[in-house]
Structure formats: C-alpha cells, structure tokens
C-alpha positions as CSV (number, residue, x, y, z in Angstrom):
1,X,16.1,-10.2,8.8
2,X,19.9,-10.4,9.2
3,X,22.7,-8.1,8.5
4,X,26.0,-9.0,7.9
5,X,28.1,-5.8,7.2
6,X,27.3,-2.4,9.0
7,X,30.7,-0.9,9.4
8,X,29.9,2.1,6.1
9,X,29.2,5.2,6.4
10,X,25.2,6.2,5.7
11,X,25.6,9.3,2.9
12,X,23.0,11.5,3.0
13,X,23.1,15.0,1.2
14,X,21.0,18.6,2.5
15,X,18.8,17.6,-0.6
16,X,17.0,14.8,1.4
17,X,18.9,11.6,-0.1
18,X,20.1,8.6,2.5
19,X,21.0,5.8,1.7
20,X,21.4,3.1,4.2
21,X,24.4,1.8,4.9
22,X,22.5,-1.8,6.5
23,X,20.8,-2.4,3.9
24,X,23.1,-3.7,1.0
25,X,23.8,-7.4,2.2
26,X,20.6,-7.4,3.9
27,X,18.5,-10.7,3.0
28,X,14.9,-11.1,4.2
29,X,15.0,-15.1,6.5
30,X,11.4,-14.4,8.1
31,X,10.2,-10.3,9.6
32,X,10.6,-10.5,13.6
33,X,6.8,-9.4,14.2
34,X,3.6,-12.0,15.0
35,X,1.9,-10.5,12.0
36,X,4.5,-9.9,9.4
37,X,2.9,-13.2,7.5
38,X,4.2,-12.5,4.0
39,X,7.3,-15.4,4.7
40,X,4.2,-17.6,5.8
41,X,1.6,-18.2,3.3
42,X,2.2,-19.3,-0.1
43,X,2.2,-16.1,-2.2
44,X,0.4,-18.5,-5.7
45,X,-2.7,-19.0,-2.8
46,X,-2.7,-15.1,-2.3
47,X,-2.5,-14.5,-6.3
48,X,-5.6,-17.3,-6.6
49,X,-7.0,-15.3,-4.3
50,X,-6.9,-11.9,-6.4
51,X,-7.6,-13.6,-9.5
52,X,-11.1,-14.9,-7.8
53,X,-12.1,-11.2,-7.5
54,X,-14.4,-9.4,-10.3
55,X,-12.5,-8.1,-12.8
56,X,-9.4,-9.6,-12.3
57,X,-6.7,-8.7,-14.6
58,X,-2.9,-8.0,-14.1
59,X,-1.5,-4.5,-14.0
60,X,0.2,-3.3,-17.4
61,X,4.4,-3.3,-16.5
62,X,5.8,-1.1,-19.7
63,X,9.2,-0.3,-20.8
64,X,10.1,3.5,-21.2
65,X,13.0,2.7,-24.1
66,X,13.8,6.7,-24.0
67,X,13.0,7.8,-20.4
68,X,15.8,5.1,-19.8
69,X,18.6,6.6,-22.6
70,X,17.6,9.5,-20.9
71,X,18.6,8.6,-17.8
72,X,21.3,6.5,-18.0
73,X,20.4,3.2,-17.1
74,X,19.3,-0.2,-19.4
75,X,15.8,-0.4,-19.2
76,X,13.3,1.6,-17.1
77,X,9.7,-0.6,-15.8
78,X,7.3,1.0,-14.9
79,X,3.9,-0.7,-13.3
80,X,1.1,0.9,-13.3
81,X,-1.9,0.9,-10.9
82,X,-4.1,2.8,-12.8
83,X,-6.6,-0.1,-12.9
84,X,-6.5,-2.6,-10.6
85,X,-9.8,-4.9,-10.3
86,X,-11.8,-1.6,-11.1
87,X,-10.1,1.1,-8.9
88,X,-7.1,3.4,-9.6
89,X,-4.9,2.3,-7.3
90,X,-3.1,-1.0,-5.8
91,X,-4.7,-1.1,-2.6
92,X,-7.6,-3.4,-3.4
93,X,-4.7,-6.6,-3.0
94,X,-4.0,-5.1,0.2
95,X,-7.5,-4.5,1.7
96,X,-9.2,-7.5,-0.1
97,X,-6.8,-10.2,1.6
98,X,-6.9,-8.1,4.7
99,X,-11.0,-8.4,4.4
100,X,-11.0,-11.8,3.5
101,X,-8.7,-13.2,6.1
102,X,-10.6,-10.8,8.9
103,X,-14.1,-12.4,7.9
104,X,-12.7,-16.1,8.4
105,X,-10.8,-15.9,11.2
106,X,-13.7,-13.6,12.8
107,X,-15.8,-16.5,11.3
108,X,-13.7,-19.0,12.1
109,X,-13.7,-20.8,8.5
110,X,-10.1,-22.3,7.2
111,X,-8.6,-19.0,5.4
112,X,-7.9,-20.9,1.8
113,X,-9.4,-19.6,-0.5
114,X,-9.8,-23.3,-2.5
115,X,-11.7,-24.2,0.3
116,X,-13.5,-21.3,1.1
117,X,-13.8,-19.6,-2.5
118,X,-14.9,-15.5,-2.1
119,X,-18.5,-17.0,-3.3
120,X,-19.2,-19.3,0.0
121,X,-17.6,-17.0,2.5
122,X,-20.3,-14.6,1.4
123,X,-23.3,-17.3,1.3
124,X,-21.9,-17.5,5.0
125,X,-22.2,-14.2,5.7
126,X,-25.2,-13.8,4.1
127,X,-26.4,-17.5,6.2
128,X,-25.0,-16.2,9.9
129,X,-27.0,-13.2,9.6
130,X,-29.9,-15.1,9.1
131,X,-29.3,-17.0,11.9
132,X,-29.1,-14.0,14.1
133,X,-25.2,-13.7,13.9
134,X,-24.2,-10.4,14.6
135,X,-23.9,-7.6,11.7
136,X,-20.3,-7.3,10.8
137,X,-19.5,-4.2,9.7
138,X,-16.3,-2.7,8.4
139,X,-13.9,-0.1,9.4
140,X,-10.8,1.3,7.9
141,X,-9.3,5.1,8.6
142,X,-8.1,6.6,4.9
143,X,-6.3,8.9,3.0
144,X,-8.2,7.6,-0.2
145,X,-7.5,4.9,-1.9
146,X,-7.4,2.0,1.3
147,X,-10.6,2.9,2.2
148,X,-12.3,3.1,-1.2
149,X,-11.0,-0.6,-1.2
150,X,-12.5,-1.5,1.8
151,X,-15.3,-0.1,0.8
152,X,-16.1,-1.9,-2.5
153,X,-15.2,-5.0,-0.7
154,X,-17.9,-4.3,1.9
155,X,-20.1,-4.5,-1.1
156,X,-18.9,-7.5,-3.3
157,X,-19.5,-10.1,0.3
158,X,-22.9,-8.3,0.6
159,X,-22.2,-6.3,3.9
160,X,-23.9,-3.4,3.0
161,X,-27.4,-5.4,2.7
162,X,-29.5,-3.7,5.5
163,X,-27.0,-2.6,8.0
164,X,-26.8,-0.1,10.5
165,X,-26.3,3.5,10.9
166,X,-23.8,3.7,13.2
167,X,-23.3,7.7,13.6
168,X,-27.4,7.8,14.7
169,X,-27.7,4.2,16.7
170,X,-31.1,3.3,14.4
171,X,-31.5,1.4,11.3
172,X,-30.1,2.8,8.0
173,X,-31.8,2.8,5.0
174,X,-28.7,3.3,2.7
175,X,-26.9,0.1,4.1
176,X,-23.6,1.3,5.1
177,X,-21.9,-1.8,5.1
178,X,-18.4,-0.5,5.8
179,X,-17.7,3.2,8.0
180,X,-14.7,5.1,6.9
181,X,-12.7,7.5,8.5
182,X,-10.7,9.8,7.0
183,X,-8.6,13.4,7.7
184,X,-10.1,17.0,8.0
185,X,-7.5,17.8,5.0
186,X,-9.2,16.0,2.3
187,X,-10.1,16.7,-1.3
188,X,-14.1,16.2,-1.7
189,X,-13.5,14.5,-4.5
190,X,-12.1,11.3,-2.8
191,X,-14.4,12.1,-0.2
192,X,-17.0,11.4,-3.0
193,X,-15.7,8.3,-4.2
194,X,-15.3,6.8,-1.5
195,X,-19.1,7.5,-0.7
196,X,-19.9,5.8,-3.8
197,X,-19.0,2.9,-3.3
198,X,-21.7,3.1,-0.5
199,X,-19.6,3.6,2.2
200,X,-20.6,6.3,5.5
201,X,-17.4,8.3,5.9
202,X,-17.0,10.3,8.9
203,X,-14.3,13.4,8.8
204,X,-12.3,13.2,11.7
205,X,-10.6,16.9,13.0
206,X,-7.2,16.1,12.2
207,X,-5.1,14.3,10.0
208,X,-4.4,10.4,9.3
209,X,-2.8,9.1,12.5
210,X,-6.1,10.6,14.4
211,X,-8.4,8.9,11.9
212,X,-6.8,5.6,12.4
213,X,-7.3,6.2,16.3
214,X,-10.5,7.3,15.9
215,X,-11.6,4.5,13.7
216,X,-10.3,1.9,16.0
217,X,-12.3,3.2,19.1
218,X,-15.5,3.3,17.0
219,X,-14.7,-0.4,15.9
220,X,-14.0,-1.1,19.3
221,X,-17.7,0.6,20.4
222,X,-19.8,-0.7,17.7
223,X,-21.6,-3.4,19.7
224,X,-21.4,-1.9,23.3
225,X,-23.2,1.4,21.7
226,X,-26.1,0.0,20.0
227,X,-28.7,-1.4,22.3
228,X,-29.2,-5.6,22.3
229,X,-26.0,-5.7,20.2
230,X,-25.5,-9.1,21.3
231,X,-27.9,-11.0,18.9
232,X,-31.0,-10.3,17.4
233,X,-31.7,-8.0,14.0
234,X,-30.0,-5.4,15.3
235,X,-26.7,-7.0,16.3
236,X,-23.6,-5.9,15.1
237,X,-19.7,-6.2,15.2
238,X,-16.8,-3.7,13.8
239,X,-14.4,-5.6,12.3
240,X,-11.3,-2.9,11.4
241,X,-9.6,-4.1,8.3
242,X,-6.3,-0.8,8.5
243,X,-2.8,-1.0,6.5
244,X,-0.8,0.7,9.7
245,X,-0.1,-1.5,13.2
246,X,-0.4,0.0,16.9
247,X,0.4,-1.8,20.1
248,X,-2.7,-4.7,20.0
249,X,-3.5,-4.8,16.3
250,X,-1.3,-6.4,14.6
251,X,-2.5,-9.3,13.1
252,X,-4.7,-7.6,10.0
253,X,-2.3,-5.2,8.7
254,X,0.2,-8.2,8.5
255,X,-2.3,-9.8,5.9
256,X,-2.9,-6.8,4.3
257,X,1.5,-6.8,4.4
258,X,0.7,-9.9,2.1
259,X,-1.7,-8.8,0.1
260,X,0.8,-6.4,-1.8
261,X,2.7,-9.9,-2.8
262,X,0.8,-10.7,-5.8
263,X,2.1,-6.9,-7.3
264,X,5.5,-7.7,-6.9
265,X,5.1,-11.4,-8.4
266,X,3.3,-10.2,-11.4
267,X,6.9,-8.2,-11.9
268,X,8.8,-11.2,-11.7
269,X,6.5,-12.7,-14.1
270,X,5.8,-9.9,-16.9
271,X,9.3,-9.3,-16.5
272,X,10.6,-12.9,-17.4
273,X,7.9,-11.9,-20.5
274,X,10.3,-9.1,-21.7
275,X,13.4,-10.9,-21.7
276,X,11.7,-13.3,-24.4
277,X,11.1,-11.3,-26.5
278,X,13.7,-8.8,-26.4
279,X,16.1,-8.9,-28.7
280,X,18.7,-6.4,-28.2
281,X,21.5,-6.2,-25.1
282,X,19.3,-4.4,-22.4
283,X,20.1,-6.2,-18.8
284,X,18.6,-9.3,-18.2
285,X,18.1,-9.1,-14.4
286,X,16.7,-6.6,-11.9
287,X,18.5,-4.1,-10.2
288,X,16.9,-2.0,-8.2
289,X,12.6,-1.0,-7.4
290,X,11.1,2.4,-6.9
291,X,8.6,2.3,-4.6
292,X,6.3,4.6,-2.7
293,X,5.5,5.3,1.5
294,X,2.7,6.0,3.3
295,X,2.7,3.7,6.5
296,X,5.6,1.4,4.8
297,X,3.4,-1.7,4.2
298,X,3.8,-2.1,0.9
299,X,7.4,-1.0,0.5
300,X,7.8,-3.6,3.7
301,X,5.8,-6.1,0.5
302,X,8.5,-4.9,-1.6
303,X,11.4,-5.1,0.7
304,X,10.5,-9.4,1.1
305,X,10.5,-9.4,-2.6
306,X,13.6,-7.7,-3.3
307,X,16.3,-9.1,-0.4
308,X,13.9,-12.7,-0.5
309,X,16.8,-15.5,0.5
310,X,15.2,-17.5,-2.5
311,X,16.0,-14.3,-4.7
312,X,19.6,-15.0,-7.4
313,X,19.4,-11.5,-7.0
314,X,19.6,-8.8,-4.6
315,X,17.6,-5.7,-5.6
316,X,18.2,-2.8,-4.6
317,X,14.9,-0.4,-2.9
318,X,14.9,3.4,-3.1
319,X,11.5,5.1,-1.2
320,X,10.3,8.1,-2.0
321,X,8.3,10.5,0.3
322,X,6.6,14.0,0.7
323,X,9.0,16.2,2.3
324,X,6.7,17.5,4.1
325,X,5.3,13.9,5.3
326,X,8.7,12.1,5.6
327,X,7.8,9.5,8.1
328,X,10.2,6.5,7.1
329,X,13.3,8.8,6.3
330,X,13.2,10.9,9.5
331,X,13.1,7.1,11.3
332,X,16.1,5.7,9.1
333,X,18.4,9.0,9.9
334,X,17.4,8.0,13.5
335,X,17.9,4.6,13.7
336,X,14.5,4.6,14.9
337,X,10.7,4.6,14.6
338,X,10.3,8.4,15.0
339,X,6.5,9.8,14.4
340,X,6.7,12.9,12.7
341,X,4.4,15.8,12.2
342,X,3.0,16.2,8.4
343,X,1.4,18.8,6.1
344,X,-0.7,18.7,3.4
345,X,0.5,16.8,0.2
346,X,-0.9,16.6,-3.0
347,X,0.9,12.9,-2.4
348,X,-2.6,12.4,-0.2
349,X,-1.8,9.0,0.3
350,X,1.3,9.4,1.4
351,X,0.4,12.5,3.4
352,X,1.5,9.9,7.1
353,X,3.6,10.4,10.1
354,X,4.4,7.0,11.4
355,X,5.8,3.9,10.0
356,X,3.5,1.1,10.6
357,X,5.7,-1.0,13.8
358,X,5.3,-4.5,12.2
359,X,7.1,-3.0,9.0
360,X,9.9,-0.8,10.2
361,X,12.2,-3.5,10.6
362,X,12.0,-4.6,7.4
363,X,11.9,-1.1,6.3
364,X,15.3,-0.7,8.4
365,X,17.5,-3.1,6.9
366,X,15.9,-3.4,3.6
367,X,15.7,0.2,2.4
368,X,19.0,1.1,0.2
369,X,17.9,4.5,-0.7
370,X,15.1,7.0,1.3
371,X,14.2,10.0,-1.4
372,X,12.3,12.9,-0.6
373,X,10.5,14.8,-3.7
374,X,8.3,18.0,-3.3
375,X,4.9,18.5,-4.7
376,X,6.2,20.3,-7.6
377,X,8.7,17.5,-8.7
378,X,6.1,15.4,-8.0
379,X,3.9,17.7,-10.8
380,X,6.1,17.8,-13.5
381,X,6.8,13.6,-13.3
382,X,2.6,13.6,-13.5
383,X,2.8,15.9,-16.9
384,X,6.2,13.5,-18.0
385,X,3.8,10.4,-17.5
386,X,1.4,11.9,-19.3
387,X,3.2,13.0,-22.1
388,X,4.4,9.5,-22.4
389,X,0.4,7.7,-22.4
390,X,0.4,7.0,-18.8
391,X,-2.1,7.9,-16.6
392,X,-0.4,8.6,-13.0
393,X,-1.3,10.1,-10.0
394,X,0.8,11.8,-7.8
395,X,1.5,8.6,-5.3
396,X,2.8,6.5,-8.6
397,X,4.3,9.7,-10.6
398,X,6.3,10.5,-7.1
399,X,8.6,7.4,-7.8
400,X,10.2,8.7,-10.8
401,X,10.5,11.9,-9.6
402,X,12.0,10.0,-7.3
403,X,14.7,8.0,-8.6
404,X,15.5,11.3,-11.2
405,X,16.7,13.0,-7.8
406,X,18.9,10.0,-7.1
407,X,20.1,9.9,-10.1
408,X,21.1,13.6,-10.6
409,X,23.4,13.1,-8.1
410,X,26.4,11.5,-9.3
411,X,27.7,10.3,-5.6
412,X,24.6,8.9,-4.6
413,X,24.6,7.5,-8.3
414,X,27.7,6.0,-7.6
415,X,27.1,4.6,-3.8
416,X,23.4,3.1,-5.1
417,X,25.2,1.1,-8.1
418,X,22.7,2.4,-10.8
419,X,24.8,2.7,-14.2
420,X,24.3,1.6,-17.9
421,X,23.5,-1.3,-16.9
422,X,20.9,-1.5,-14.6
423,X,17.2,-2.6,-15.1
424,X,14.9,-0.2,-12.9
425,X,11.5,-0.9,-11.6
426,X,9.2,2.2,-11.1
427,X,5.7,1.5,-9.1
428,X,2.8,3.3,-10.8
429,X,0.5,2.8,-7.4
430,X,-2.4,5.5,-8.5
431,X,-4.1,6.1,-11.0
432,X,-4.8,9.9,-12.5
433,X,-6.6,11.9,-10.1
434,X,-7.9,15.5,-9.4
435,X,-5.1,17.6,-7.0
436,X,-4.4,21.1,-6.5
437,X,-1.4,22.3,-9.0
438,X,1.0,23.5,-6.4
439,X,3.1,26.6,-6.5
440,X,7.0,25.8,-8.6
441,X,9.9,25.8,-6.5
442,X,13.0,27.4,-7.6
C-alpha cells in the first residue's frame, strides 16, 4: 500500500471521531505480509467455492431512501448478513475458505475448488481416516459467530464423526470435530448456539485475547497429550482456524481475509443491478462504506476492495467500534498497533483488544474515518432498523450508529467528503439476536 500525501493534519473530536490523514490518497497494490493473500487468489474462484456450499445465496443489498434523505445523502445501501449460508452472520465466508485452505494444506492438495471441490475434500478426509491418518479436529476462539461457523464447517466435512474428547483424553460418543474456546463473558445463549453445531465449547477465564492464546496452546498440544497419537484409531491433529494473526500464526488468518472478498464482490454486482433499474438522479458510484471492526479481518478485506488500484473511483472507508473495545481507534491515534483492555459490550463480536497484525498495515493506511460508539446508541440503531424491516444485531446496527455520528458532526462530514451526492454502503454483519438492553446514555 502506498500513500502519496501525508501532510494533512488528523481531525479528531473528544466524541470519538478520528479522521486519518494517510488514507485519502492510499491505493492498495499488495499488502506486505506473507499471509495477506487477498491479491493472490482470484476472488471469482473464492466466490465459486462459496457457491458450492449448502444453501448458498447472495445476501441482499437494501436501499433505504427515507433514511438517506434524513441523513442528507443521495443513497444509503445496507448489506444485510442476517442469513448467510444458514447462519446469522457473515463469518462463514471467512471460516469456510479458511477451513478449506487449511485442510488442503494439511492433506497436500491443490487449493482449487474446480479440482478439489468440497465433496471431494470430504471424501478424501474420510478415506485418509480409514487408512489410519490422524483425525483432524478444528480449533477456534470466538466471541460467537466465527466459532459457530468453524463448527458448522466441521459438520459439513464430516469431522464430527467418531471424534475424540480432547478435554478428557478418551473417546467421545458425541463426536466433536471442532473445539471452540470462548471468553468467560460470553452470553449463555451464544454458547448454546455454538454447541448446537456439534462443537465442544471451552470457557476461558478472561477476555477474547485470552481465549485465542488458550486455543492455540490446546491445538498444538492435542497430538502430544493423547496416547498413540501418531497413527491408528486414536491419532489426531489439531488445526486452528482463526481470524486473528499473531507471531508464528499468520497464514490461516490471511485466508480468512480472502474469504470475505465474496461479500464486497456481491456489493459491486448488486449495486450495478440497482443502477440498471434506477430512474432518478441518485449517485452512480459508491463513495463510502461503513464496516465494523473486531480484530480487523473484514475491515482488511473492505480496504483492499475500496482502495484497489483497479477501481476507477476509490471508496472512503469508515470503521466502527465499541467505545469500550476500540483497539483500531486507539492504534490509529497512537500510530502503531496497540493492545488495549476491553470491557464487555452488546457488540460482543467486536469486543477485541488487539488488531490482527497482518491487517494493521492495510487499516493504518486505508481507513479514512474511525468512529467509536456506546451501547445505547447502538441499541437505538437496532430498533430503528427493525422498524424498517431489517433484522440486525448490535454488530450490524452499530455501523448505522457510527455513520450517524459522523454525519452529525458537520466538520467531520465535510472533511470526509459526505454530501448530498454521496452513495454510502453500510455493512450489517449479523442478524437479530438476544442481548441485555443497555442503560440509556445522556
């Protein structure tokens, strides 16, 4: 990623809006990371893989003309991920491609869905197991949706058949093909949803980062801790499929970033369809996109799409985080990737204390505006979207709340270039779910 002008002064307000002076002229060539491979795999190939998964359909891109009018912009579009491949969030896009690539690497297969489609990979896994190869158990840490998606993939690929209970060191009649580590603050309903996919859920005393560390240690220790782990019936190997990179673990998170390209590819295709039927004077190009940030993998994919050298018009990127877990916001202001302490939020999937290291360079140079919001403001956005017939959870509705915050600050609005001709895409990344109603602020 290159930046040609960094002379502008950053604009920040006490209310949690930070405008990044580096991003306005940034263009993505190829992120300088061994795992940031969104430029290495043809997005069409990834999309074809996703289309081969059970129950695939593109998620809708809705136009919200009345809300756009109230915000004084030309067009407001919301990409709703409330039903993606049978799950209520976008995470399956990254998890499925990450699992596919990781298993292809494990079995030394060419990672090409046209050569090794999913059904063939499943047959190879079963045959290898019959031949005495170690059983594969998938590991992931999660605040909810990513872990459930990894567990779903374990079921699709038959990894939950004749599996092993890694916590007790003996055969497991329930057949867990995925072991998911979660922070202690996870809602019980979320835990139950992960378990409903056939996964074993392990609660870690601590936050999301603690769960990631414990998950990595367990996945690496699996083969060592079980007797006769090299070959035979009890042999097994743990493969961690995580969207958060750390030193020594960078390749798989890059594949997960790749998986999210399907979402933004759909945005382009669906916007073109909208333009073909439009008869008014609305804007003809997407000018801004609003994305939530947890560890930053989705944001990484969004920046690569928005700032791609192939795009005729660069799209400005607005990121949204909980004010109690704003690791990217803190890092942008500090000028370096900074780990922070987090406090629980209704935006649980965004409650992360560290930006993924492989995503930091793209976000540092490609995010135009970073916004933080409180839980009550997010809750209000959830209710407003429900009133418009859009079922969104806090992690999705938070993007609308963040956009409103930017547009409510006239100086920020002018600085980021949002006006009456702007076309803004908001990513609603999860469907409606239970959460405790927060206390009203102000």
